[in-house]
N, C-alpha and C positions, 0 to 999 in steps of 0.2 A: 441224360438219365436213361437207363436201360430198364424198362418195366414192361413185361410181356405177360398177358393173361389169355388163357385159352381153355376150352373144354374138350373132352374126349373120353374114350374108354381105355382102361388099362389093358395092355396086350399080354400081361403075365402078372403073377403075384409079385408084390414088392419083396425085395431082399435086402437084408441089412449086412453091411460089410464094415470092416475096420481097417484103417490105415496102419502103417508100421508104428506110427506115433500114438495110436490108440483112439484116434478120432473116428466116431461112428458116422457111417454114411448109409442112408436109406435110398436105394435105387429102384426106379420103376420106369416103365415106358408107356406113353400115351399115344393112341391113334387119334388124330384130329382131322375131321372131314371138312373140306371147304368146297364151295360150288354146289351145283345141283344137276340132276339128270346125267347126260353123257359127259358133262364137263366137271363132274365131281372128282376131286383128288383127295388122297389121304396122305398126310404127313405123319411120320413117326418121330416123336420127341422123347429123347432120353432125359429123365429127371433125376435129380439128386438133392436130398435134404440132409444137412450136416448137423453134427453136434448132438446136444441133449434132446432136441426135438426128434431126431432120428431114432432115439432109444425108446421112445414112448410106445403106446399101444396102437399107433396109427398103422403100423405094419399089419396088424390083425384085420384091419378094415380094407386095406388096399389089395383086393383080389381081382383076378382076371375078369374082365367084363364090366367092372364097376365104373360108372360114369362119374367123372371128377371135374372140378374147376381148379386150375392151377395158376398161380402167379409167381413170377420170379424174373431172373435175368437170363436172357437168351444169348446163346453163343453158337456160332457156326464153326465147326471144326472140320478142317480139310485134311485129308490123309491120302497116302498112296497104298492101294491094295497090293496083295501078293502078286497079282498078274500084271502090275505096272499101271493099271488104270487109276485115275484120280477119283476119290470119293469124298463125300461130305456127310456130316451128321449134325442134327440140331440137338443141343443140350441146354437144359434149363436148370439153373441153380435156384431151387425152390424157396420162396418166402412163405407161401401159404397154399394149403390144399383144402378144398371143401368137397364133401360128397354131394352128388346130385341124384335126385330121384329116390325111389324107395328101395324095394327089395332087389337084390341082384338076381336076375333070372337064371344065370348059369350055375351059381353055387347054392342058391336058396337061402343065403344069409342076408340079413338086413345091413344096408350100408351104415346106418346110424340107428340108434335105438328109437323106436317110434313112441310118441306120446300116448298115454292111455286114452282110449275112446271114452267120451262122456255122453251120457244120454241127453238128448236135446230137451227133454222135459225139465231137466235140472238147470238148463241154461236160461230158459224163459218160460214161465208157466203159461199155458194156453189162454187163461183168462186175462192176461196182460195185453193181448193183441188189440183190445178195444181202445186202449190209450194211445195207440200209434196214430199220428195225425194224417196219414195218407190212405 
């Protein structure tokens, strides 16, 4: 079973493409940091979401800098560059995407709609504190 989950920040806004047969593909890239200090490394993972899920409003929320949690199937694609050097790229066929955190600091947009703030006095009236057993 190939199940890969990771978190990171989008390196660019998500883009939607279509194949010749009409299949929709939502593509985005995520920078994933591992390690700490001088040993920190960043991996760039190209992600693709296929079909009807790619056609939804998710594209509107996947903006550069947004922190996301992604799960899916990971593939390592090897290729030969124009200069003859060997290269490799990580690609994830996405099963799920979740927004992490609140506001996107670079675009000023919210990653997800925030719930309305409630007044604490409506949650528990102050005179009810005498009934708490501690």
